[in-house]
NUBA-52399 format. One record per residue: x, y, z of N, C-alpha, C in turn; residue in one letter. Coordinates in steps of 0.1 Angstrom, whole numbers, plus 5000, padded with zeros to 4 digits. Layout:
// NUBA-52399
XYZXYZXYZa/...
***
This chain:
// NUBA-52399
460185087368458785067368458085207365x/457185207356456385327354455385357365x/455185487368454185527378453085597371x/451885547373450685597367449785657378x/449885787381448785837390447485827382x/446385827390445085797384444085917386x/443285927376442086017377440885937372x/439985927381438685867377437685977376x/436885977365435986087362434586037362x/433686107369432286077369431586217369x/430686227359429986357358430886477358x/432086457351433086567350433886597362x/433686517373434486547385435486437388x/436486467395437486367399436986297412x/436786167411436186097422436985967425x/436685907436437285777440436085687445x/436285557443435385457449436185377458x/435485297467436085197475435585067471x/436484977467436184847462435184847450x/435284947442434384957430432884987433x/432585017445431185037449430785177446x/429785197436429385327432428685397443x/428185327453427585397465428585467473x/429885447471430985507479431585627471x/431085657460431685767452431785897459x/432985957459433086087465434186167457x/433986297457434886387450436186397458x/437286387450438586397457439486517452x/438986587442439786697436438786787429x/439186917428438287017422438286997407x/439386977401439486987386440386887380x/439986807370440886707364442086767358x/441986877351443186937344444186987354x/443787057365444787097375445386977382x/444586877384445186757390446186687382x/445886677369446886627359448186717359x/447986847360449186937360449986907372x/449386887384450086857396450886727394x/450386627388451086507385452286537376x/452086617366453186647357454286727364x/453886817372454886897380455686817389x/455086707394455786617403456786517395x/456786527382457686447374456986327367x/455686307370454986197363454886227348x/454986127340454786147326453786057320x/453085977329451985887324450785917334x/449585887328448385907336447385797332x/446785737343445685637341444385707343x/443485707333442185767335441085667333x/440085677341438885597339437685677338x/436885657327435585727325434585637332x/434185667344433285577352431885577346x/431485687340430185687333430185587321x/431285587314431385497303431485347308x/432285327319432485197324431185127328x/430285207335429085147340427885147330x/427785257322426685277314426985257299x/428285257295428585237281428485367273x/428285477280428085607274429185697278x/430085737269431185827273430685967271x/430586037283430186177282431186277288x/432386227290433486317295434586337285x/434286337272435286347262435986477262x/435286587265435886717265436886727276x/436586667288437486667299438686577296x/438486467290439686377286440586457276x/440086527267440886597257441686707264x/440986777273441686887280442886827289x/442686717295443686657303444886607294x/444486547283445586497274446486617269x/445986737269446786847265447886897275x/447786837287448686877298450186827294x/450286717287451586667283451886527288x/450986467296451086337301450686237290x/451286117290450786007282449585947289x/448385967283447185927289446685787284x/446485697294445785577290444385587296x/443485547288441985567292441185447291x/440485417301439485307301438085347304x/437185267301435785297305434885307292x/434085207289433185217278433685197264x/434885147263435485127250435084997244x/434184987235433584867231433584837216x/434184937208434184917194435384987188x/435584957175436685027168436385177167x/435185207166434785347165435085417178x/434885347189435185407202436685437203x/437485337198438985357199439385477190x/438785487178439185597169438785727176x/437685737183437285857189438185897200x/438585807209439385847220440885877216x/441385807206442685837201442685977194x/441486017189441386147183441386257194x/441086227206441186317217442586337222x/443486257218444886277222445286167232x/444386067234444685957243445885877237x/446785827245447985757241447685607240x/447085557250446785407251445285387255x/444585297248443285267252443285137260x/442385137271442285017279440884957277x/440884837272439684767269439384677281x/438184687287437784617299436784517296x/435484547299434384457297434284397284x/434584477273434484427260435484317257x/436584317264437584207261436984067265x/436184067275435583937279434383907270x/433584007266432383977258432683957244x/433784017239434084017225435584007222x/436183897225437583887223438083917209x/437283897199437783927185437984077184x/437284157191437484307191438884337196x/439284267206440684287211441684247201x/441484137194442384097184442484197172x/441284257169441284357158441984487162x/441784517175442284647180443884637180x/444384527185445884507185446384507171x/445684447162446184447148446184587142x/445084657145444984797139445884897145x/446084897158446885007164448184957170x/448484827170449684777176449584757191x/450384657196450184617210450584737220x/451384827216451784937225450585027229x/449585037220448585137222447285067228x/447284937230446084867235446484797247x/445784817258445884737270444584677273x/444584567281443384507285443384517301x/442284567306442084577320441384457325x/441984387334441384267341441084307355x/439784317358439384357371438684237378x/439184197390438684067396438284087410x/437284017414436884007428436883857432x/437583827443437783687447438283607435x/439083667427439783597416438883577404x/437683627404436783617392436583747386x/436683747372436583877365435283937366x/435284067368433984147369433984247357x/432784277352432584367341431484467344x/431284557334430184657335430384737348x/431584797349431784877361431884797374x/432284677372432584577383431284527389x/430184537383428884497389428484357384x/429084307373428684177368429784077368x/429483957373430483847374430583777360x/431783777354431983727341432183567341x/432283517353432383367354433683317347x/434683387348435983347343437083387353x/438083307356439183347365440083447358x/440683537367441483637361442683577354x/443183457358444283397352443983347338x/442783277337442283227324442083347314x/441483457320441283577311442583627306x/443583637315444883687311445583597300x/445483467302445983377291445283397278x/443983407279443283427266443683557259x/443883667267444283797261445683787255x/446583717262447883697256447883627243x/446983527242446883447229446283537218x/445683647221445083737211446083847207x/447283847213448283937209448484057219x/447784047230447884157240449184147247x/449884257249451084257256451084337269x/449984417271449884497283448584467290x/448684427303447584397311447584487323x/446384537327446284617339445384527349x/445984487360445184397369444784477381x/443484477383442984537395442284437404x/442684417416441984337426440984427433x/439684407430438684487435438584487450x/439084367456438984357471439984457477x/440984497470441984597476441784737471x/441084757460440984887454440384997463x/441085107465440585217473440685187488x/441385077492441385047507442685087514x/443685117506444985157512445585037521x/445184917517445584797524446784727519x/447384777508448484707501447984637489x/448884617479448584547467448284397470x/447684337460447284187461448484107456x/449384087466450684027462450583887457x/449883807463449783667458449183657444x/448083737442447483727429448383787418x/449083897421449983947412451083847408x/451583777418452683677416452183567407x/450883527409450383417401450183467387x/449783587385449583647372450983657364x/451983697371453283707365453783567360x/453383467368453783327364452983277352x/451683327351450783277341450983327327x/451483457326451683517313452983587312x/453383617300454583697298454283847295x/453083887297452684027294453284127304x/453384247300453784357309452584387318x/452784377331451684387340451684517348x/450584587348450384707356449584667368x/450084697380449384667393448484777397x/447284747400446284847404445484807416x/445384887425444484857437445384837450x/444984907460445584877473446884957477x/447485017467448785087470448585187481x/449385177491449185267503450385357506x/451585327500452785397504453785387493x/454885467495455985457486456685327487x/456585267499457185137502456485027493x/455185037492454484947483454984957469x/455185077464455585097450456985047448x/457885067458459185007457459184857456x/458284797464458084647464457584597451x/456684667445456184627432457284637421x/458084747422459184767413460184647415x/460484607427461384507429460884367425x/459584357424458984227419458884217404x/459384327397459484327383458184367375x/457284437382456084487375456484597365x/455684597354455984697344455584837349x/454484847356453984977361453084957373x/452785067380451885067391450985187390x/449785177394448785287395448585327409x/448685457411448385507425447185607424x/446185577431444985667431444685727445x/443985657453443585707466444785747475x/445885667474446985697482447485837480x/447585877467447986017464446986117470x/445786097467444786197471444686207487x/444986097493444986097508446286147514x/447286177506448586237511449486127516x/449285997511450085887516451285867507x/451285927495452385897485453086027482x/454386017482455186127476455486097462x/454686157453454686117439456086147432x/456686257435457986287430458986187434x/458986137446459886037451459585907444x/458285877442457885747435458385747421x/458285857414458785867400460285847400x/460985907409462485887409462885747412x/462185687422462485547426462085447416x/461085477408460585387398461585367386x/462385477384463285467373462885547361x/463585537350463285617338461785607334x/461185717332459785717328459585737313x/
***
């Protein structure tokens, strides 16, 4: 199982939220580049980045920071405000390895189909973020009125092979992953699923690995000192 440590950027700073609430935003590290280097030094070779400004406002203003982080040597997957083919071209030009389409996947499914056709399924992931099982968009503030399972099935029908599932109810809480919803998602689609939200320990990561998840994202747990990243990478297997 691949391990993706996470960097969320807002106004050029590394921050975290609790349950997606922007009122809870707080800085957790001094510098995105040095944080990414610490991940690399621990053995991680993948990085999950979210441009929170792009996710909420649709305006990506952290491009220089993304490009600097990409030069560390990690394979960077980036989400937040990717809503057009021009957006994808721009972020791939920064050195991003995989683009994560979130809100736009719900609003414009044909964009997803075109993206997969243009770049291949390996370089496009769809982020499905849900609260109480219902998909949320626009930085998690709007209810899309579609269940996460129906959204996943739709994305699979468009050629998507990589899904990132975040249960907003657990994100940033250190309460453990959303086991039941992850299990239901694994049964609903054949996509490679990345688990996001709630990871609190290396034991959680081992359990996700043993359940056959493609990857897991760890954010707050690492910043809070709850995760030994080097151990997680070793136990996850070949990266």
